[in-house]
C-alpha positions in Angstrom: 0.0 0.0 0.0 2.8 2.3 0.9 4.5 1.5 -2.4 1.3 2.4 -4.3 1.0 5.7 -2.3 4.6 6.6 -3.1 4.1 5.7 -6.7 0.9 7.8 -6.9 2.7 10.8 -5.3 5.6 10.5 -7.7 3.2 10.3 -10.7 1.3 13.3 -9.4 4.5 15.2 -8.9 5.7 14.2 -12.4 2.4 15.4 -13.9 2.6 18.6 -11.9 6.2 19.3 -13.0 5.3 18.7 -16.7 2.4 21.1 -16.4 4.6 23.8 -14.8 7.3 23.3 -17.4 4.8 23.4 -20.2 3.2 26.6 -19.0 6.7 28.2 -18.7 7.5 27.6 -22.3 7.7 30.4 -24.9 5.2 28.5 -27.1 2.6 28.5 -24.4 3.1 32.1 -23.4 2.6 33.4 -27.0 -0.2 31.0 -27.9 -2.9 33.7 -27.3 -3.7 35.9 -30.3 -3.3 39.1 -28.1 0.3 38.1 -27.4 1.1 37.1 -31.0 0.0 40.4 -32.4 1.6 42.7 -29.9 4.3 41.9 -27.4 5.7 38.8 -29.1 6.5 41.0 -32.2 8.2 43.5 -30.0 10.1 40.8 -28.1 11.5 39.3 -31.4 13.1 42.7 -32.1 14.7 42.9 -28.7 18.2 41.9 -27.4 16.4 39.4 -25.1 15.4 37.4 -28.2 18.5 37.8 -30.4 21.9 39.0 -29.4 25.6 38.6 -30.1 26.2 36.1 -27.3 23.3 33.9 -28.5 21.6 33.7 -25.0 17.8 34.0 -25.2 15.6 35.0 -22.3 12.0 33.8 -22.8 8.8 35.2 -21.2 9.0 33.0 -18.0 12.6 34.1 -17.3 11.4 37.6 -16.8 7.8 37.1 -15.5 7.9 33.9 -13.5 9.9 33.7 -10.2 12.4 30.9 -9.7 11.7 30.3 -6.0 9.0 27.6 -5.7 6.5 29.4 -3.4 6.7 32.6 -5.4 6.3 30.6 -8.6 3.2 28.9 -7.4 1.7 32.3 -6.3 2.5 33.6 -9.8 0.8 30.6 -11.4 -2.4 31.1 -9.3 -2.6 34.8 -9.9 -2.1 34.2 -13.6 -5.7 33.0 -13.6 -6.7 36.6 -14.1 -5.0 36.6 -17.5 -7.3 33.7 -18.5 -10.3 35.6 -17.2 -9.4 38.7 -19.2 -8.7 36.6 -22.3 -12.3 35.3 -22.0 -13.6 38.8 -21.5 -11.7 40.0 -24.5 -10.1 42.9 -22.5 -7.0 43.1 -24.8 -8.1 41.0 -27.9 -7.4 43.8 -30.4 -4.3 46.0 -30.8 -6.5 49.1 -29.9 -7.6 47.5 -26.7 -4.1 46.4 -25.9 -2.7 49.9 -26.3 -5.5 51.3 -24.2 -4.4 49.0 -21.3 -0.7 48.9 -22.0 0.3 51.5 -19.4 -1.7 49.9 -16.7 -0.2 46.4 -17.4 3.3 47.8 -17.7 3.0 49.7 -14.4 1.7 46.5 -12.7 4.8 44.5 -13.9 7.2 47.4 -13.0 5.7 47.6 -9.5 6.2 43.8 -9.0 9.8 44.1 -10.1 10.5 47.1 -7.9 9.1 45.1 -4.9 11.4 42.2 -5.5 14.5 44.3 -6.3 14.2 43.1 -9.9 14.7 39.5 -8.8 14.0 37.9 -12.2 16.5 40.3 -13.9 19.2 39.2 -11.4 18.6 35.6 -12.2 20.6 36.3 -15.4 22.3 39.6 -14.7 24.7 39.8 -11.7 26.4 43.0 -10.6 29.4 41.0 -9.5 29.8 39.6 -13.0 29.5 42.9 -14.8 32.7 44.3 -16.4 31.7 48.0 -16.3 34.8 49.0 -18.3 33.2 47.3 -21.3 30.2 49.6 -21.1 29.9 52.9 -22.8 31.1 55.9 -20.7 27.5 57.2 -20.1 26.3 53.7 -19.1 29.3 53.4 -16.7 28.3 56.7 -15.1 24.6 55.8 -14.8 25.3 52.3 -13.5 27.7 53.6 -10.9 25.2 56.2 -9.7 22.4 53.7 -9.7 24.3 51.2 -7.6 25.4 53.9 -5.2 21.8 55.0 -4.7 20.6 51.4 -4.3 18.4 51.5 -7.4 17.0 48.4 -8.9 17.3 47.2 -12.6 13.7 48.2 -13.6 14.2 51.7 -12.3 16.1 52.6 -15.5 15.6 49.6 -17.8 12.0 49.9 -18.9 11.0 49.1 -22.5 13.8 46.5 -22.9 11.8 43.6 -24.3 8.6 45.5 -25.1 8.0 49.1 -26.3 7.3 51.7 -23.7 3.6 52.6 -23.3 2.4 56.0 -24.0 3.5 57.4 -20.6 1.3 60.5 -21.1 -1.9 58.5 -21.3 -2.2 58.1 -17.6 -2.0 61.7 -16.6 -4.0 62.9 -19.6 -6.9 60.6 -18.5 -6.6 62.0 -15.0 -6.8 65.5 -16.4 -10.0 64.6 -18.4 -11.6 63.2 -15.2 -10.5 66.2 -13.2 -12.1 68.6 -15.7 -15.3 66.5 -15.8 -15.5 66.6 -12.0 -14.5 70.2 -11.5 -17.9 71.8 -11.7 -19.4 69.6 -9.0 -16.5 70.1 -6.7 -16.0 73.8 -7.1 -19.5 75.2 -7.4 -19.7 76.5 -3.9 -16.1 76.3 -2.7 -14.4 79.4 -1.2 -11.0 78.4 -2.4 -10.1 77.2 -6.0 -7.0 76.0 -7.7 -6.1 76.4 -11.4 -5.4 73.1 -13.2 -4.3 74.8 -16.3 -3.1 78.2 -17.5 -6.1 80.6 -18.0 -6.8 84.2 -18.6 -7.3 86.7 -15.8 -9.8 89.4 -16.8 -9.7 92.9 -15.4 -12.8 94.4 -13.8 -14.9 97.0 -15.6 -16.2 100.0 -13.6 -19.6 98.3 -13.4 -18.0 95.3 -11.6 -18.3 92.9 -14.6 -15.5 91.0 -16.3 -13.5 93.1 -18.7 -10.8 92.0 -21.2 -8.0 89.5 -20.6 -5.2 91.4 -18.9 -3.2 88.6 -17.4 -2.5 84.9 -17.2 -3.1 82.6 -14.1 -0.7 79.7 -14.0 -1.4 76.1 -12.9 -1.9 75.4 -9.2 -2.4 79.0 -8.3 -4.7 79.3 -5.2 -7.5 81.8 -5.6 -10.0 83.0 -3.0 -13.5 83.3 -4.4 -15.2 86.7 -3.9 -18.2 86.5 -6.3 -19.7 84.4 -9.0 -21.4 85.4 -12.2 -22.5 82.6 -14.5 -19.3 81.0 -15.9 -17.1 83.6 -14.3 -15.7 83.9 -10.8 -14.2 87.0 -9.2 -11.1 86.0 -7.3 -8.3 87.3 -5.2 -4.8 85.8 -5.5 -2.1 86.5 -2.8 1.6 86.4 -3.5 4.8 88.3 -3.8 6.2 90.9 -6.1 9.9 91.6 -6.7 10.7 95.3 -6.7 11.1 96.4 -10.3 9.2 93.4 -11.6 5.7 94.3 -10.7 4.0 92.4 -13.5 4.8 88.9 -12.1 3.2 87.6 -8.9 4.9 84.6 -7.4 3.9 82.2 -4.7 6.6 82.8 -2.1 9.3 85.4 -1.5 12.3 85.0 -3.7 10.9 81.8 -5.2 10.0 82.0 -8.9 6.8 80.0 -8.7 4.7 81.8 -11.2 1.2 82.6 -10.2 0.1 85.6 -12.4 1.6 87.6 -15.2 -0.1 90.9 -15.8 -0.5 93.7 -18.3 0.7 97.2 -17.2 -2.9 98.1 -16.7 -3.7 95.2 -14.4 -0.4 95.7 -12.5 -1.5 99.2 -11.6 -4.4 97.7 -9.6 -2.2 95.4 -7.5 -2.8 95.9 -3.7 0.6 96.1 -1.8 0.6 94.7 1.7 3.2 95.7 4.3 6.8 96.9 4.0 9.3 95.6 1.5 11.5 92.7 2.7 15.0 91.9 1.5 16.0 88.4 0.5 19.3 87.6 2.3 20.5 85.3 -0.4 20.1 87.7 -3.3 19.7 91.1 -1.7 16.5 91.6 -3.8 13.6 93.4 -2.3 10.1 91.7 -2.2 6.6 92.8 -1.2 3.5 90.9 -0.4 0.7 91.8 -2.7 -2.7 90.6 -4.0 -4.4 90.8 -7.4 -8.2 90.8 -8.0 -9.9 89.9 -11.2 -12.2 87.5 -13.0 -11.5 84.0 -14.2 -13.6 81.3 -16.0 -14.5 78.7 -13.5 -14.0 75.9 -16.0 -10.2 76.1 -15.4 -10.5 75.7 -11.7 -11.2 73.0 -9.1 -11.5 72.8 -5.3 -9.9 69.3 -5.2 -6.3 69.9 -4.4 -5.7 66.2 -3.7 -6.7 65.4 -7.2 -4.4 68.1 -8.6 -1.5 66.6 -6.5 -2.3 63.1 -7.8 -2.3 64.4 -11.3 1.1 66.1 -10.8 2.5 63.0 -9.3 1.4 60.9 -12.2 2.9 63.4 -14.6 6.2 63.5 -12.8 6.4 59.7 -12.8 5.7 59.6 -16.5 8.1 62.3 -17.5 10.9 61.7 -15.0 10.6 58.0 -14.0 10.5 56.2 -17.4 14.3 56.6 -18.0 15.8 56.9 -14.6 15.1 57.0 -10.9 12.6 59.8 -10.2 14.0 62.4 -7.9 11.9 63.5 -5.0 10.5 67.0 -5.3 12.0 68.0 -2.1 15.5 67.1 -3.3 16.0 70.5 -4.9 15.1 74.1 -4.0 12.2 75.7 -5.9 14.2 77.9 -8.2 16.6 75.1 -9.2 13.6 73.1 -10.6 13.3 75.6 -13.4 16.7 74.8 -14.9 16.3 71.0 -14.3 12.9 70.9 -16.2 14.2 73.2 -19.0 17.1 70.8 -19.6 15.0 67.6 -19.5 11.7 68.7 -21.2 12.9 68.0 -24.8 13.5 64.3 -23.8 9.8 63.9 -22.8 6.4 64.0 -24.4 5.4 67.0 -22.3 3.5 69.8 -24.0 4.3 73.5 -23.1 1.2 73.5 -20.8 2.4 70.2 -19.2 5.7 71.7 -18.5 4.1 74.7 -16.8 2.0 72.4 -14.6 4.9 70.0 -13.7 7.2 72.9 -12.9 4.6 74.4 -10.5 3.9 71.1 -8.9 7.5 70.3 -8.2 8.4 73.8 -7.1 5.6 73.9 -4.6 7.0 70.7 -3.0 10.6 71.8 -3.1 12.8 71.5 0.0 12.8 75.2 0.7 9.0 75.5 0.5 8.0 73.5 3.6 8.0 76.7 5.8 5.6 78.3 3.3 3.1 75.6 3.9 3.1 74.5 0.2 
């Protein structure tokens, strides 16, 4: 009886091993039409499929853990792939592209959580001859190792093409715009989520012509509402001799409003001028009042911060480790973004938003409550 039991266990284990081995094969992984038409084509053009050394990494080498327990968990959770195949979630190239960013971010998060364990099953830091790498790669690798970064931090889009990184934050912006009217209708404080005109006030108290621009994330106190327009007051700082630019904090070039000479003449100055010890420049607190269109504003600051975080991750985190906003002072972010923006898919308006978002969280802005 014991022999039969042992034989049965061995047979079951053998069957189980064959199933595991079969489901780890390249042929099995690409047997679905959705894989054949998309990622398999990309993989065939990657160094993981064909390279000078003739070593091929297949799907399971990157996506299935080697440790037994982790492998079994991965096999069980893969049932969701079968479920979505039945549903047809990604059964056309158009559907696949729509979901590509979400799928990629899910895989990247898993790799981050395991310190790129599957990458390291083939690539070992101890075995790397960094002197055979290009000078730029040597520098980046050394910096990454020093900072404790993991492989996937920089090496996205190796076997498959990168998703449209802008699709995530553009979808968030669309949702934010749709939800803005409901969340800002009676709010006393609003925040701009895009650059918009500031209209001067006519003698009769109604909106006049556009005499200024309000920049993203500018905080505005609501004074009055008239249909699609809101009369607002914006607090900030003016540099002496540069009275047409209102910034968010003294000596920090976080743009809030640019004004025509006519509008600048209406600025209300508050208190005495203050000198900035670092530059010797003189600054004064001030406020500007005017009309804006409510469609460019929301009361949901958390949604704006989430939108900024998504944009920063897409623009700054797809090629290298994303720096924390509080790693640099507010004014330094201007030069950093200027140097890097041409390497991203950011529009001019995106750049304005991202700059304001990062500056308001800069390391020298904590005392300003931003």
